[in-house]
N, C-alpha and C positions, 0 to 999 in steps of 0.2 A: 767600355768593354776591353779595349786593348790594355789599359792600365791594370785592370783586374787580372787579365791573363798573364801579364808579366809578373805581377806580384805572386800569383799562384805558382808560376814557373820557378821563381826564386826560392819560394818556401819548399817546394817539392824536390827540387834538384839543386840544393844549395852547395853540394860538394862536387857537382859535375864540372869537369874541366872543359875548356874550349878545344874543339877539334875532335878527331876520331879517336876514341879510346877502346873500342871493341868492334868486332865484326863477326857475324855468323856465317859459317861456311858449311857446305855439305860434308858430313863425316863419312868419307869414302872408305869402305872396308873391302869391297870387291872391285878392283880397278877394271875388270872386264865388263862391269855393268854398262849397258848401252848409254845411260844418262849420267855416268859417273862424273860428279863434280859440276854439272851444269845447273846453276841455281834456278833457272827457269823451269826445268823439267824434273828436278830432283824431288823424290818422294820419300827418301830415307831419312835417317837421323841427322841432326845438325850439331855442330860444335862451335863454341865461342873462342875466338882468337883475341887475346888481349895484349900480347907483347908487341911493342911498336915495330920491331924489325920483322916479326911474323906478319903483322898487318900490312906493312909495306910490300912484303913478298907476295901476299895474296892479291893485293890491288894491282901490282905489276903484272902478275900472271893473268888476271882477268882483263886488264887493258890489252895485253898482247893478243888474247883471244878475240877481243872486240875489234882491234885495229887491223887484224889480219884476216877478217872475214872475207874480204874481196879477193884475197890472194888466189883462190882457185876458180875465179870467174874469168870470162874472156877479157875483162877489163883489167884484171890483176896480173895475169900471166898468159903467155901464148902469143900467137902471131898478131892478134888485134892490139894487145897491150904494147907489143914492140913497135907496131906501126904508128900508134898514137904517140908513144913516147912518154917518159915520166912527167914532162912539163906540159904535154898536150899542145905543143907548138910546132908539130911537124906539118908537112904538106897534107898528109892524109887526115890529120886532126882538123885542119881548116876546111878540107873538102867535106868532112862529116858535118861540120857546123853549117856549111852551105847547102846541105841536103843531098850530097852525093854519097853513094855507098863506096867503101874502099874496094880495092881489087880483090881482097880476100873474102868478100861478102858471100860467095857461094859456099864457103866452108863454115859459115856461122849459122847458129840456130835462129829460127824465126823470132824468138823472144829477144835475142840480141839485136837483130835488125830493127825491131820496133823501137828499142831503146835508142839506136843510132838515128832513127828518124825524128825523134822528139826535139832535138835542139833547133831544127830548122822549121818546125811547123806549129809549135804550141805557143809561141810568144807573139803577143799582139804588139805591133810597133805603135808607138805614140809619137807625137811631135817632140823632137829633141829641144832642149832648152839649155841655156847657160846658167839656169837657176842653181844656186848653191845655198843650202841651208847652213846658216852660221851657228857657231857654238852658242851664241846668245839666244838665238831663236829656239834651239833645242832645249836649252836650260829653261827659258821662259815658259815654253809649252808644258814641260813636265812639272814645273813648280806649281802651276795652277790646277793641274789635273788632280781630282780627288782619288783617294785610295780605293774607293769602291768602283771606280771606272772600269768597265770591261774593256780590255785593251787589245789583246793580240791572240790570233789563233795558235800562236806558238806555245801558249800556255804560260808565258812569263807574266807574272803579276806586275802591275805598274810600279810597285815598290822597288823592283829590280832596277828599273830605269831611274827612279828617284835616287837610288843609292849611287848611280853613276855620276850624279851631279856633284859629288864630293871630289871627283878626280878629273881635272881638266883634260888629261890625255884621253880618257874614256869618252868624255863629252865630245871632243874633237873627232874621235874615231867614229862615233855613232852619227854625228852630224854629217860627216863625209859619206858614210854608208847610206844615209837617207837621201843624199843628194844624187847618188849614182843613177837611180832610175830616171830622174828628170834629165840628166845629162846625156844618157845613152839611148833613152827612148824605149825602155823595156819595162813592162808592168809586171812586178813580181806576183806570183800566184796568191800570196797572202793578202794582197791589196784588192783582189777582185771580189 
């Protein structure tokens, strides 16, 4: 079946290039429209952008919108953001991790306080171990796993992990990340 799919793909898309060659964006005519330019809620007409520089500009603008979503939240700006710091390594940040509310807590909304409570109460500690998953163990486990194996609640197909096997740096990185829960004694939600 995969071979037939590839063959059909080559026949139907023989002139298609690798990479992004077009992108559909909302065709905004009235900038005052409440949903102007937001692809999630846009109901108006669309236009196709094909020029590489224009595609890069659209992608850059969409990334800025996505990456700055938290800017107007208590964690992105304001007294709480300043108290926690950009690196999250302040005395107040450590107090929050230990379950203490910061001195500015009375000024925060109840929803924010619930979020601040979560680092200290939702993780189940397990026995720590010096166990480290090696790159060879990571590689060996994914080489034998079948493509149809249901793998992760993250939605990543096992083929993504098999593709990592071609790059020793990615293999080492993933093996290290898989070792961290054993070494620090925290069970990630996706493992439960």
